[in-house]
Every structure is written in structure tokens, then in C-alpha cells.
N, C-alpha and C positions, 0 to 999 in steps of 0.2 A: 191609201190604205183603207181597208173596211173598218167596221165598227168593231170594237174588242171588250172584251169583261173590264178591263181596265177604263176605258173610254167610258162604258155606262156607268161605272163607280164614279167616276169624276163627275159626269154630267148630274148624276143623283146627288152628289155633294154640294154641286153648285145651286141646283133648285132649293135643298135645305137650307144653305147658307142665305139665300135672298130671301126666302121665306122668314127665316129667323131674324134678319136685319129689319123686316118689317113690324116686327113685334116689339115691346118695349117691357114686356112682363116676365121675362125669363125669371125664374126661381133662382135664389142664390144657393150655393151647396149647402147640404143639411147641416144644420147645427150651427150655422154662421148667419149674420145680419150684416147686410152693406147697406150704404146710402147710394142714391142714385147714380152718382158718378163712378162709384166703386164698381157697381153693377153692370155700368156700360163699358169700363175696362174690363172686366170677367168676359162678357160677352164678346169683345173684340178679340179679346185673347183667344177664345174658343174657335171664332170663326178664322182667324189667322192658322191656328193648329189644324183645324179641317182642311184647310185649302192646301198647307204644306203635304198631308196626308195623301190628298188627292192628286197634287203634283209628284210625289214620290212614287206613285202607282205608274205614272207615265215615265220615268227617269232611272229606272233600274234601281229603284230604292234609295236615290239622293234626293236631296232635299234644294229648294232655290235659295241661291245665295243672295239673290236680290229681289226685292218685293215685287218690282217691276213685273219679274217672270211670272208671278201668280195673276197679275192682272191681263196680261197678254202673252200665255204659254207659248204660242207658235214662234214669238220672237226669240226664245230661248231653247227650244226643243226641236231637233232635226225629227223630220217624218211623222209629225202631229201637227198640220196644217189646220185642222177642224177643233183643235182644242180649245174649250170654251175658257172665258174667264173664270177663276177660281176665288179672286178676292177684289174687293171693290176699290177703285181709285183713291176714294177719299181715305179709306183706312190704310193703304199702302203708301200713302203720301207723309205719314207718322206726323200729322200736325198737331199742335196741341189740341186736346178737346176735352171738356168736362172737368177742368181744373188739374190735368195731369199731363205731363209732358211724356212723351213716347219715343223710344230709340229699338232699332232691329240690329242685331249683330249676328253675323254670319261665322259657322263654326270652320273648321279644317275644311280646305279644299276637297274635292273628290279624288283629285289627284295634284302633285305640287307641280307636273310636269306638262302631261296631255291627259285630258279625262279620258277614261275607258270609252271604247266604241259606242254610239247610242246614247250618250250622257251628255247634258248641256253643260257648255263652258262656263257657267257660274255656279255649278253644283257643289254642295257641301254636306257633311256627313251629320253634322248638327247645326241648330240656331237657337238665338234667346230673343224673345220679345220682352221688353220692360217698359213699366209704368211707373212714374213717379209723381207724387202729387207736388202740389204747390206749399210751399214752406208756411207752416204754421195752420194748415187745413185740416189737421187731425185724422186725415185719410190714411188707408194703407198702401203701400207700393206692393206692385206685383211683378211677377216674373212668370213667363210660361216658357216653354221650349221643346225639342225633339222628342223628348221623352214621353209626351203627350199630358205631362201634369201642369198646373199652375199653383203656384204658391206665393204667400203673402208676407211681409214684415208689417208688424203690428203698429210700429213707430214710426212707419212712413220712410224710413232709410231706404236708400238704394239697396237692391239685393244684390249679393255677392254672385259672381260669375265664374265659373271654374272650368275650363277646357271645353269650352263652347256651350254650356249648360248652366241653369241655376243651380246655385248650392244651396239643395234644399236640406231640411231640418228632418231627423228621422222621427217617424211617430211619436208623440209625446213630448218633442222639443229636444231631446237628448243628444246633442251633436249633430253636425252637417253631416250629409251624405259623402261630401267631397270633401279631402283635406286642403288645406293651404287657402282658405279665402282671401280674397283681396283686402287691402288696408282700407278702411273708411267706408267698407261695405258689410253687410249682415246676410248670413244664411236665412232663408225664409221657410215658413211652415207651409205644409201642403194644403190647399183648400180645394182642389180638385185634381183626383188621380187619374181621370178618364175623359179630358178636355177635348181628346181627338174626334170623340163621338159628334161635336159640334156645339154651337150655342143652343 
């Protein structure tokens, strides 16, 4: 297949992500102060969200249900043999880093039986990326999802997940955006409403 606008967009997203990963001076969101470990988590969450947006442009609007698909998109997408890597293998490994454990949860599948034509087999309609600090560190916990936003719990408690997305507080902290948060987890306050723009 020839080049297309979506391919060009993905290549641009890749170049921006790789450049961003080479820097360590990314500013925190306005009005917030974060330590080094927290800044790294925010940077990584932004990189993952940007990678999913690029993958979505190949995949008829669906996200990758496995992070390995972002590392090697051709393994998951038919008809796109030249699709470039969108996420580093290190970040996709979800290895603990900077005092945080990391998890990725895929949301509802594109189809419970057979994916629509042209859609990868592991495709999902939403996803969540969570980073939780070591006990007693005093750091915040973070959650980023397919809405393109990142939120945090100030006490470091695990962010709640509802229907494949982070349970985010309304502006001002007045109640969660989603009802029915999980027991033992807390809704989180939005710190970045446009993480899809990249790191």
C-alpha cells in the first residue's frame, strides 16, 4: 500500500515521541509541582497515550489491547507492513521504574465475536494505564486513559477504574465523573486534559 495521511501522522507522532524520550526537562502541568519520579510517570503516560492515538489512526478508530502491538504494529495490523514502532519496548514492558509499579488494562474488545473488517484482533474501545508509588513514598498515583487525560490521587492510593477508564473527579474535586468506583480505590483529579498531544 502507498503512503497515506494516517501513516504520515503516525510517523510524525513517532518522531515526536522519540525526541521527547531523549529529554528530561518536560514541564509539569500548570499549577502543579511534581518530583522526579512523578514527572517520569507523567511523561510515560503521555507517550503511551500518544502512541495509542497514532495506532488508532491505523486501526479504524480502535486502540491496541496489547502494548506489544504498539511496539510492533505490523504484528497486529493487517495491511500495514511498514507501520513504524510507536512505543519503546522498555515502556511496554511495564517494568517498575522510578519507585512506581505500572499496569495496563485493556477495555472492552472491538467485538466479542469477530473484529470488524480491517481491525486488529486485539483491538479495544478503551484502555487504562496506572502507576502506583511504593508504600510510604509520599508520591501520588497516576491514571491515564483513552479519553486523553491523566489524573492523580494525592495520597498515592490506587486510582479507581470504571468501564475501562479512570474514574476522574469533576473539576474542583466534587464527585467522580463515573459512578460505582471500585472498593479500595479512589477517584482521581485531572492534572492533564490533553495528554494525547504527547510528552
